[in-house]
N, C-alpha and C positions, 0 to 999 in steps of 0.2 A: 211251416217248419220248426219254429221255436215252440208252436202250440204242441206238436207231436212230442218234441223232445221233454217238455216240462209236464204237461199234464198227462200225456199217455205213457210217459217214461220210456219211450222209444228212442234209443240213441241214434238210429239211422236217420231220422228226420225224413223229410219229403225228398223223393227222388228228382233229379234235375230236369226231366222231361216236364213233369206235372208243375214244377216251380215255375218254369219258364212259360208254361201255358197259362197258368193263372197271373203272371205277371203281363203276359200279352193281352189277356183279357181286360185287365185292370188298366193298363196303359192305353190301350186302343180306345176304351170306353171314355176314359178321362180326356184323352186328346180330342175325340169327336165332340164330347159335351163342351170343351173349352173353345172348340171351333165354332160350334153352333151359337154360343152366347157372345162370342165376340165381334166387335164391329170390324169392317174390312180394313179400317186404319189401324187396327191393332195386331194385324197379321203380317207386319212387314218384318224383315231381319235387319237389325241395326248392327253394322260392322264397325267395331271399335277402331278409332282413329281416323275413319274415312266417312265424312259427314255427307257427302253428296250422294253416296251409293247406298240405297235402301231398297233392296228388291222386296217386291210383294211376293209372299210365299204362296198364297192362295191355298190349295188343297195339300200342298207339301208342307204346310203348317202341322198337320195331322201327323205326318211321317217323322218330322222333326221332333215334335212333342213326345211321340212315343218313344223314340230312341232315347230322349233325355230321362224320361220317367224310368224306363227299364235299365238304362246304363246306370243311373244314380242308385236305383234300388241294389243293382248287383254290386256296384263299388261299395255302398255301405256294408252289404252283407260279406263282402270279401274282407273289409277292414274289421268287421265286427269277428269275424272267424280267426283273424290273426291275433289273438290275445285279448278279445273282448275290448277293443280300444275305440269302438265306433262313437260311444258317448263321450269319452275324453276328447278325440278329435272334434267332434260336433260342437262341443262347449268351447273349444278354442276358437273355432271358425267363426261361431256366433260372436264372441267377444272381440275378435279382430273386426268383424263387419260392423258392430255396433260403434267401435273407436273410429272407424273411418267415416261413418256417417255423422259422428257427432262433431 
């Protein structure tokens, strides 16, 4: 999308259907790859504040990973479109995470 706007000087960018198609391709490919290289002990869902409940996701791991990747991509794209502030918010989030882990 940004490639078309910057390099080709096309202000329309990429149409929504194609953008979602390529996000789906990349999201599913990444999710399947991560599922294949993961150990079965790594595909469980850890629910915060509930230590005893950790359901094994199995093949649902691919679906959940896909939604996380595509949802995050669209959320960042929406934030960037509202005043080009994705970098600013991203830097703030990284700083807060670093402070929490320190």
